[in-house]
RODO-2510 file (C-alpha; in nm, 4 decimals, decimal comma):
residues 468
     n   res          X          Y          Z
     1     m    24,6908    11,8655    18,7858
     2     e    24,9890    11,6529    18,6830
     3     t    25,2432    11,8160    18,4570
     4     p    25,1453    11,7581    18,0920
     5     l    25,3664    11,5125    17,9039
     6     t    25,3536    11,6480    17,5476
     7     l    25,3867    11,9932    17,3978
     8     t    25,0329    11,9885    17,2624
     9     e    24,8943    11,8807    17,6010
    10     a    25,0888    12,1631    17,7667
    11     a    24,9451    12,4113    17,5170
    12     e    24,5919    12,2910    17,5897
    13     a    24,6471    12,3077    17,9668
    14     l    24,7812    12,6631    17,9408
    15     r    24,4751    12,7784    17,7494
    16     a    24,2397    12,5991    17,9875
    17     g    24,4004    12,7784    18,2812
    18     a    24,4972    12,4451    18,4380
    19     v    24,8640    12,5375    18,4514
    20     t    25,0847    12,8415    18,4022
    21     s    25,3948    12,8833    18,1925
    22     v    25,5861    12,9819    18,5046
    23     r    25,4940    12,6522    18,6678
    24     l    25,5898    12,4524    18,3575
    25     t    25,9204    12,6375    18,3388
    26     e    25,9975    12,5979    18,7082
    27     e    25,9296    12,2253    18,6838
    28     a    26,1503    12,1979    18,3756
    29     l    26,4327    12,3778    18,5526
    30     a    26,3865    12,1566    18,8592
    31     a    26,4095    11,8497    18,6343
    32     a    26,7365    11,9871    18,4995
    33     d    26,8618    12,0347    18,8553
    34     r    26,7830    11,6694    18,9271
    35     h    26,9041    11,5027    18,6106
    36     d    27,1416    11,7210    18,4119
    37     g    27,4478    11,6222    18,6099
    38     e    27,3770    11,2599    18,5268
    39     i    27,2726    11,2850    18,1612
    40     g    27,4688    11,5889    18,0362
    41     t    27,1979    11,7787    17,8520
    42     y    27,2933    12,1438    17,8906
    43     l    27,5952    12,3416    17,7786
    44     a    27,4333    12,6666    17,8943
    45     r    27,1182    12,7320    18,0948
    46     f    26,9160    13,0532    18,0671
    47     d    26,7094    13,0187    18,3850
    48     d    26,6394    13,3888    18,4467
    49     y    26,5655    13,4529    18,0801
    50     a    26,3326    13,1514    18,0665
    51     l    26,1357    13,2631    18,3716
    52     e    26,1010    13,6129    18,2262
    53     r    25,9680    13,4611    17,9039
    54     a    25,7297    13,2412    18,1022
    55     e    25,5941    13,5407    18,2953
    56     r    25,5418    13,7234    17,9664
    57     a    25,3588    13,4247    17,8195
    58     d    25,1235    13,4052    18,1177
    59     r    25,0581    13,7760    18,0974
    60     e    24,9851    13,7671    17,7252
    61     l    24,7562    13,4655    17,7506
    62     a    24,5641    13,6407    18,0285
    63     e    24,5267    13,9413    17,7973
    64     g    24,3971    13,7231    17,5131
    65     i    24,7176    13,7385    17,3072
    66     d    24,7602    13,3880    17,1679
    67     r    25,0782    13,3203    16,9693
    68     g    25,0042    12,9519    16,9092
    69     p    25,0839    12,6195    17,0743
    70     l    25,4522    12,6951    17,1452
    71     q    25,3656    12,9962    17,3589
    72     g    25,4784    12,9472    17,7182
    73     v    25,6258    12,6007    17,6566
    74     p    25,9860    12,5165    17,7664
    75     f    26,2140    12,4474    17,4704
    76     g    26,5780    12,3470    17,4125
    77     v    26,8105    12,4539    17,1292
    78     k    27,1055    12,2523    16,9983
    79     d    27,4299    12,4376    17,0465
    80     i    27,5247    12,4676    16,6814
    81     i    27,2278    12,7027    16,6348
    82     a    27,2895    13,0711    16,7070
    83     m    27,0998    13,2388    16,9895
    84     a    27,1606    13,5930    17,1139
    85     e    27,1409    13,5027    17,4838
    86     g    27,4633    13,3029    17,4845
    87     p    27,7617    13,1941    17,2777
    88     t    27,7313    12,9131    17,0272
    89     t    28,0131    12,6652    17,0900
    90     a    27,9278    12,3676    16,8653
    91     q    28,0651    12,1806    17,1682
    92     s    28,4158    12,2628    17,0440
    93     l    28,7212    12,4573    17,1549
    94     v    28,7676    12,5612    16,7930
    95     l    28,4603    12,7678    16,7081
    96     d    28,5201    13,1392    16,7641
    97     r    28,2960    13,2471    17,0512
    98     a    28,2230    13,5655    16,8573
    99     w    28,0633    13,3582    16,5800
   100     a    27,7063    13,4826    16,5467
   101     e    27,7433    13,6683    16,8779
   102     g    27,4283    13,8559    16,9719
   103     r    27,2312    13,7105    16,6801
   104     d    26,9491    13,4626    16,6511
   105     a    26,9308    13,2066    16,3741
   106     p    26,6038    13,2513    16,1800
   107     v    26,4610    12,9362    16,3396
   108     v    26,5316    13,0753    16,6878
   109     s    26,3749    13,4102    16,5975
   110     r    26,0638    13,2229    16,4881
   111     l    26,0501    13,0285    16,8145
   112     k    26,0736    13,3530    17,0109
   113     e    25,8032    13,5169    16,8025
   114     a    25,5826    13,2156    16,8738
   115     g    25,6338    13,2646    17,2475
   116     a    25,8466    12,9560    17,3175
   117     v    26,0362    12,9583    17,6475
   118     i    26,3930    12,8654    17,5543
   119     t    26,5633    12,7236    17,8619
   120     g    26,9157    12,6879    17,7218
   121     k    27,1619    12,5522    17,4674
   122     v    27,2052    12,1767    17,4706
   123     t    27,4786    11,9297    17,3920
   124     t    27,5776    11,8102    17,0494
   125     m    27,8604    11,6098    16,9015
   126     e    28,1477    11,8451    16,8108
   127     f    28,0387    12,0404    16,5020
   128     a    27,7592    11,7800    16,4747
   129     c    28,0018    11,5092    16,3619
   130     g    28,2519    11,4099    16,6327
   131     m    28,1767    11,1536    16,8994
   132     p    28,1862    11,2183    17,2775
   133     d    28,5352    11,2805    17,4114
   134     p    28,5924    11,2840    17,7889
   135     s    28,9318    11,4520    17,7372
   136     k    28,7597    11,7782    17,6418
   137     p    28,5898    12,0208    17,8861
   138     f    28,2315    11,9503    17,7814
   139     p    27,9500    11,7378    17,9250
   140     m    27,9265    11,3734    17,8206
   141     p    27,5646    11,3279    17,7099
   142     r    27,4049    11,0074    17,8371
   143     n    27,0831    10,8221    17,7718
   144     p    26,8192    10,8530    18,0455
   145     w    26,6971    10,4992    17,9680
   146     d    27,0391    10,3668    18,0727
   147     t    27,3133    10,6156    18,1555
   148     a    27,5799    10,3663    18,0495
   149     t    27,4517    10,4050    17,6931
   150     w    27,4911    10,6714    17,4256
   151     p    27,1835    10,8893    17,3617
   152     g    27,2704    10,9115    16,9930
   153     g    27,3890    11,2137    16,8066
   154     s    27,4565    11,4602    16,7044
   155     s    27,1446    11,6185    16,8613
   156     s    27,2216    11,4371    17,1861
   157     g    27,1042    11,6967    17,4354
   158     t    26,7827    11,7637    17,2466
   159     g    26,6951    11,3932    17,2501
   160     n    26,7862    11,3148    17,6084
   161     g    26,6400    11,6452    17,7291
   162     v    26,2979    11,5678    17,5829
   163     a    26,3110    11,2108    17,7143
   164     a    26,4056    11,3270    18,0641
   165     g    26,1435    11,6026    18,0811
   166     l    26,3873    11,8949    18,0809
   167     f    26,1789    12,0602    17,8064
   168     f    25,8827    11,9631    17,5892
   169     a    26,0559    12,0003    17,2536
   170     g    26,3817    12,1150    17,1025
   171     l    26,5630    12,1941    16,7819
   172     g    26,8104    11,9516    16,6300
   173     t    26,9901    11,9202    16,2993
   174     d    27,0256    11,6227    16,0663
   175     t    27,3029    11,5588    15,8124
   176     a    27,3347    11,1806    15,8375
   177     g    27,0684    11,1075    16,0984
   178     s    27,1388    11,3521    16,3795
   179     i    26,7716    11,4167    16,4598
   180     r    26,6505    11,0621    16,4117
   181     i    26,9315    10,8696    16,5843
   182     p    26,8849    11,0396    16,9242
   183     s    26,5089    11,0197    16,8750
   184     a    26,5424    10,6439    16,8247
   185     f    26,7807    10,5795    17,1133
   186     c    26,6001    10,8110    17,3572
   187     g    26,2470    10,6959    17,2734
   188     v    26,1150    11,0282    17,1422
   189     t    25,9898    11,1546    16,8053
   190     g    26,2032    11,3524    16,5626
   191     l    26,1242    11,5069    16,2243
   192     m    26,3784    11,5837    15,9530
   193     p    26,1913    11,8148    15,7138
   194     t    26,2561    11,8277    15,3405
   195     f    26,5865    11,9944    15,2517
   196     g    26,5035    12,3622    15,2083
   197     r    26,1771    12,3541    15,4045
   198     v    26,3411    12,5159    15,7107
   199     p    26,6208    12,7773    15,6843
   200     k    26,9608    12,6601    15,8101
   201     s    27,1365    12,9965    15,8214
   202     g    27,2743    13,0803    16,1634
   203     v    27,3630    12,7131    16,2084
   204     a    27,7273    12,6019    16,2150
   205     p    27,7460    12,3996    15,8933
   206     l    27,8474    12,0381    15,8542
   207     g    27,7317    11,9480    15,5012
   208     y    27,6034    12,2483    15,3071
   209     s    27,3850    12,0375    15,0773
   210     l    27,2808    11,7877    15,3459
   211     d    27,2010    11,9882    15,6603
   212     h    26,8411    11,9987    15,7833
   213     v    26,6950    12,1732    16,0923
   214     g    26,3971    12,0124    16,2626
   215     p    26,2185    11,9353    16,5887
   216     l    26,2463    11,6590    16,8468
   217     a    25,9521    11,6157    17,0833
   218     r    25,7322    11,3518    17,2403
   219     s    25,4925    11,3073    16,9508
   220     a    25,4389    11,3612    16,5813
   221     r    25,1652    11,6066    16,6731
   222     d    25,4200    11,8077    16,8734
   223     c    25,6610    11,8032    16,5791
   224     a    25,3832    11,9296    16,3532
   225     a    25,3260    12,2251    16,5855
   226     v    25,6955    12,3158    16,5803
   227     l    25,7285    12,2737    16,2041
   228     d    25,4362    12,5095    16,1520
   229     v    25,6449    12,7795    16,3247
   230     i    25,9929    12,7208    16,1808
   231     a    25,9044    12,6311    15,8191
   232     g    25,9312    12,8819    15,5383
   233     p    26,2018    13,0563    15,3350
   234     h    26,4433    13,3151    15,4679
   235     a    26,6542    13,5563    15,2630
   236     s    26,9697    13,4562    15,4518
   237     d    26,9516    13,0954    15,3286
   238     p    26,9586    13,0574    14,9480
   239     d    26,8707    12,6873    14,9854
   240     s    26,5422    12,7608    15,1607
   241     v    26,2380    12,7500    14,9377
   242     g    25,8868    12,8868    14,9535
   243     m    25,6932    12,5688    14,8860
   244     p    25,3448    12,5956    15,0404
   245     y    25,2992    12,4089    15,3648
   246     d    24,9549    12,3121    15,4866
   247     g    24,9435    12,1385    15,8213
   248     p    24,8556    11,7687    15,8311
   249     v    24,5113    11,6197    15,8803
   250     l    24,5425    11,4401    16,2138
   251     d    24,2205    11,2398    16,2161
   252     g    24,3687    10,9025    16,3103
   253     s    24,2653    10,7335    15,9863
   254     l    24,4920    10,5880    15,7204
   255     e    24,2124    10,4743    15,4899
   256     g    24,3322    10,4898    15,1315
   257     v    24,6965    10,5458    15,2300
   258     r    24,9490    10,3260    15,0498
   259     i    25,2581    10,2504    15,2578
   260     g    25,5743    10,0985    15,1138
   261     v    25,7475     9,8622    15,3562
   262     v    26,1262     9,8404    15,3293
   263     r    26,3091     9,5444    15,4808
   264     a    26,6113     9,4991    15,2546
   265     g    26,9266     9,6146    15,4301
   266     h    26,7485     9,6962    15,7550
   267     f    26,7820     9,3650    15,9403
   268     p    27,1562     9,2865    15,9561
   269     e    27,3082     9,0089    16,1653
   270     e    27,3728     9,2612    16,4429
   271     a    27,0007     9,3478    16,4696
   272     d    26,8427     9,3161    16,8115
   273     p    26,6140     9,0110    16,8357
   274     a    26,3254     9,2413    16,9261
   275     l    26,3530     9,4480    16,6069
   276     a    26,1659     9,2233    16,3632
   277     p    25,8676     9,1509    16,5930
   278     a    25,8440     9,5189    16,6894
   279     f    25,8452     9,6236    16,3245
   280     d    25,5865     9,3585    16,2347
   281     a    25,3653     9,4769    16,5203
   282     a    25,3944     9,8367    16,3981
   283     l    25,2968     9,7266    16,0472
   284     g    24,9940     9,5494    16,1936
   285     v    24,8876     9,8722    16,3615
   286     l    24,9199    10,0674    16,0365
   287     s    24,7221     9,8059    15,8474
   288     g    24,4542     9,8108    16,1161
   289     l    24,4197    10,1860    16,0666
   290     g    24,3247    10,1275    15,7041
   291     a    24,6609    10,1553    15,5278
   292     t    24,7481     9,9294    15,2357
   293     l    25,0960     9,7812    15,2838
   294     v    25,3137     9,6905    14,9852
   295     d    25,6707     9,5664    14,9725
   296     a    25,9217     9,8262    14,8577
   297     e    26,2960     9,8581    14,8073
   298     l    26,4963    10,1792    14,8202
   299     p    26,6839    10,2349    14,4939
   300     f    27,0611    10,2863    14,4965
   301     w    27,0794    10,2073    14,8696
   302     t    27,4529    10,1318    14,8869
   303     e    27,5440    10,4098    14,6457
   304     m    27,3568    10,6658    14,8520
   305     l    27,5281    10,5675    15,1755
   306     t    27,8599    10,6237    15,0015
   307     a    27,7404    10,9497    14,8445
   308     n    27,6319    11,0784    15,1849
   309     l    27,9747    11,0094    15,3362
   310     v    28,1651    11,1552    15,0393
   311     t    27,9496    11,4674    15,0316
   312     m    27,9551    11,5255    15,4067
   313     c    28,3312    11,4762    15,4391
   314     a    28,4112    11,7011    15,1437
   315     e    28,1778    11,9823    15,2472
   316     a    28,2872    11,9657    15,6112
   317     f    28,6541    11,9684    15,5139
   318     a    28,5956    12,2779    15,3011
   319     y    28,4655    12,4589    15,6102
   320     h    28,7286    12,3325    15,8560
   321     r    29,0427    12,3122    15,6437
   322     n    29,2271    12,6133    15,7861
   323     d    29,1365    12,5349    16,1465
   324     l    29,2486    12,1745    16,1015
   325     v    29,5921    12,2999    15,9963
   326     e    29,6241    12,5520    16,2774
   327     r    29,4347    12,3833    16,5647
   328     w    29,4506    12,0099    16,4998
   329     g    29,4867    11,9195    16,8676
   330     d    29,1865    12,1256    16,9744
   331     y    28,9461    11,9059    16,7763
   332     f    28,8040    11,5869    16,9253
   333     a    28,9874    11,2789    16,7966
   334     a    28,6782    11,1400    16,6225
   335     t    28,6076    11,4793    16,4634
   336     r    28,9596    11,4949    16,3212
   337     l    28,9192    11,1476    16,1752
   338     m    28,5953    11,2374    15,9981
   339     l    28,7070    11,5774    15,8744
   340     a    29,0452    11,4550    15,7528
   341     r    28,8706    11,2057    15,5267
   342     g    28,7491    11,5038    15,3300
   343     a    29,1058    11,5745    15,2202
   344     m    29,1021    11,2416    15,0377
   345     v    28,7915    11,3266    14,8325
   346     t    28,8763    11,4466    14,4829
   347     g    28,6736    11,6935    14,2838
   348     a    28,5696    11,4086    14,0580
   349     d    28,4539    11,2051    14,3585
   350     y    28,2416    11,4931    14,4808
   351     v    28,0860    11,5624    14,1421
   352     q    28,0096    11,1949    14,0893
   353     a    27,8419    11,1765    14,4313
   354     q    27,6115    11,4643    14,3326
   355     r    27,5266    11,2937    14,0031
   356     v    27,4363    10,9738    14,1875
   357     r    27,2263    11,1715    14,4336
   358     r    27,0226    11,3217    14,1510
   359     v    26,9626    10,9825    13,9935
   360     a    26,8463    10,8415    14,3289
   361     q    26,6265    11,1457    14,4004
   362     d    26,4476    11,0936    14,0693
   363     a    26,4047    10,7204    14,1400
   364     v    26,2627    10,7862    14,4869
   365     a    26,0275    11,0508    14,3478
   366     r    25,8898    10,7890    14,1079
   367     m    25,8242    10,5548    14,4008
   368     f    25,5894    10,8125    14,5441
   369     d    25,3826    10,8085    14,2262
   370     d    25,2382    10,4874    14,3700
   371     l    25,3067    10,5292    14,7429
   372     d    25,2105    10,7889    15,0018
   373     v    25,4562    10,6910    15,2746
   374     i    25,7537    10,4566    15,3099
   375     v    25,8387    10,2906    15,6437
   376     c    26,1513    10,1138    15,7677
   377     p    26,3346    10,0771    16,0993
   378     t    26,5415    10,3742    16,2175
   379     t    26,8108    10,1592    16,3773
   380     a    26,8640     9,7852    16,4128
   381     v    26,9542     9,8072    16,7814
   382     g    26,8813     9,9930    17,0994
   383     a    27,1233    10,2513    17,2317
   384     p    27,4779    10,1102    17,2395
   385     r    27,6857    10,1232    17,5542
   386     y    27,9666    10,3765    17,5559
   387     d    28,2175    10,0995    17,6135
   388     e    28,0932     9,9307    17,2921
   389     l    28,1453    10,2348    17,0707
   390     t    28,5230    10,1975    17,0438
   391     d    28,7472     9,9361    16,8868
   392     g    29,0408     9,7661    17,0579
   393     a    29,2620    10,0712    17,0100
   394     g    29,0091    10,3066    17,1645
   395     r    28,8941    10,4503    16,8316
   396     i    28,5282    10,5050    16,7538
   397     d    28,4109    10,2292    16,5186
   398     i    28,2030    10,4569    16,2940
   399     e    28,1637    10,1989    16,0177
   400     g    28,0430     9,9354    16,2632
   401     l    27,8019    10,1820    16,4203
   402     f    27,6443    10,2776    16,0886
   403     r    27,5866     9,9162    15,9919
   404     t    27,3001     9,9298    16,2419
   405     i    27,1713    10,2814    16,1638
   406     f    26,9489    10,3526    15,8615
   407     t    26,9237    10,7283    15,8418
   408     q    27,1864    10,8559    15,5952
   409     y    26,9942    10,7590    15,2814
   410     w    26,7182    11,0095    15,3475
   411     d    26,9578    11,3004    15,4068
   412     c    27,1118    11,2310    15,0689
   413     v    26,7803    11,2401    14,8802
   414     g    26,6498    11,5216    15,1018
   415     n    26,2981    11,3844    15,1561
   416     p    26,1097    11,4400    15,4846
   417     v    26,1318    11,1556    15,7340
   418     l    26,0165    11,1128    16,0929
   419     a    26,1460    10,8689    16,3559
   420     a    25,8979    10,7450    16,6172
   421     p    25,9202    10,4888    16,8997
   422     m    25,7733    10,1491    16,8084
   423     g    25,8925     9,9034    17,0744
   424     a    26,1723     9,8073    17,3078
   425     t    26,4569     9,5618    17,3423
   426     a    26,4616     9,2970    17,6157
   427     a    26,6727     9,5420    17,8156
   428     g    26,3999     9,8059    17,7858
   429     l    26,5827    10,0305    17,5383
   430     p    26,3628    10,2012    17,2760
   431     l    26,3324    10,0857    16,9148
   432     s    26,2130    10,3159    16,6385
   433     i    26,0358    10,3259    16,3011
   434     q    26,0874    10,5815    16,0233
   435     f    25,8053    10,7345    15,8169
   436     a    25,9293    10,8933    15,4917
   437     g    25,7369    11,0896    15,2330
   438     p    25,7794    11,2634    14,8983
   439     a    25,9683    11,5908    14,8809
   440     f    25,7736    11,8557    15,0741
   441     g    25,5284    11,5860    15,1834
   442     e    25,5618    11,6458    15,5567
   443     a    25,1843    11,6525    15,5985
   444     g    25,1502    11,2887    15,4918
   445     v    25,4415    11,1765    15,7072
   446     l    25,2993    11,3515    16,0131
   447     r    24,9499    11,2166    15,9457
   448     a    25,0733    10,8571    15,9320
   449     a    25,2941    10,8874    16,2400
   450     d    25,0231    11,0638    16,4399
   451     a    24,7687    10,7953    16,3514
   452     f    25,0152    10,5313    16,4714
   453     q    25,0688    10,7203    16,7967
   454     q    24,6988    10,7664    16,8596
   455     v    24,6665    10,3907    16,9133
   456     t    25,0091    10,3120    17,0648
   457     d    25,1825    10,4488    17,3715
   458     w    25,5528    10,3949    17,3026
   459     h    25,6055    10,7705    17,2667
   460     r    25,4454    10,8284    17,6081
   461     r    25,6726    10,5954    17,8022
   462     v    25,9343    10,7554    18,0238
   463     p    26,2638    10,6217    18,1606
   464     a    26,2712    10,4861    18,5129
   465     l    26,5128    10,7659    18,6006
   466     v    26,2358    11,0162    18,5260
   467     a    25,9455    10,8148    18,6635
   468     a    26,1258    10,7885    18,9966
***
């Protein structure tokens, strides 16, 4: 049979005896041999370890030991997440290679217990905040839809690895959009769970009160399978909470579901001409599935974008202050720029940002008294070219970039949100829609996104590089 495309299809094929984990893993490693040099997915590959895990999965399945849908399925892990099989670098010269040496982050331990076949550690932006820098000795991640373009970040290797078929799913992190931006630009699906739903200990921090760990995969159904494994509190993370999590009902119906539609602020002048018709078409699909659509507006939109930046810069600076003094030149230029901004944030600024966040969280919670899900575009454009990311002086134009990206708001309020492919630009680059829900309402988000994907095929499309 042909190699399955999604994680859930791979799990079904394994249990039907139509394929083995060893075969899936060998094909994933062969895909890495073909494409990794061109798209820069891996920082470290664990080929021998992965094949050993695959052999174990086949043996256990033959013996009737079923660990769930991740068992025997190739998986990637972002390289700010600790894993015992190799050093965690955060794609930086600065991070001590002994950091978390020989230890697994709780999320990685849970993947292993579920039988996932982890094939390696994948690229990120430096400490999940810097932009690519060819002057440093790390891979330059590229987008398999067009290798002249950026795959998004900071979970770059997780996004382009899923899109290129190097693994079926992977772990990313999200502080200002780092799961959803690469999902959008690479044409895959990414879920940022509610803050506290998934433990973030064993992950190099960026923003202590903003960081989320979550899955990137082909489909919402795949993300649901991964979340079922990694969700739940852990003693090592005081921010993780024990809210009950019942998996979503994935019946394809949205009858009785009220969806708020957000347009304000999401269609700037820079928006791709294909964005509005793609979004309208997606809304038509949701309505056709039985959903009731109502206009909505996100409260304190501008204030929350500012609060996200203030909070992230301050919390990141607190972590990096000593290293910035002692090893300034070892950081990527764009990382230095972002981290140094934190030195300009006063205590009053930081406290005020947290007060504004609480006000906005309460206002958003009230929206969900009347709504089940909120939808809006993930980005206004397809993946930008690398040569468009810098200004005339060669500096990364971060402000210009984030005028076309609509992810930071949801990190600041902490609600669950999923990015899913919904169309394409004239150049064939993916466009994406976000599904957001109330705090700890992942089940409703996944239900809506899965229903959308049951009747569309954007998430099943693959880049020409892979199809060839």
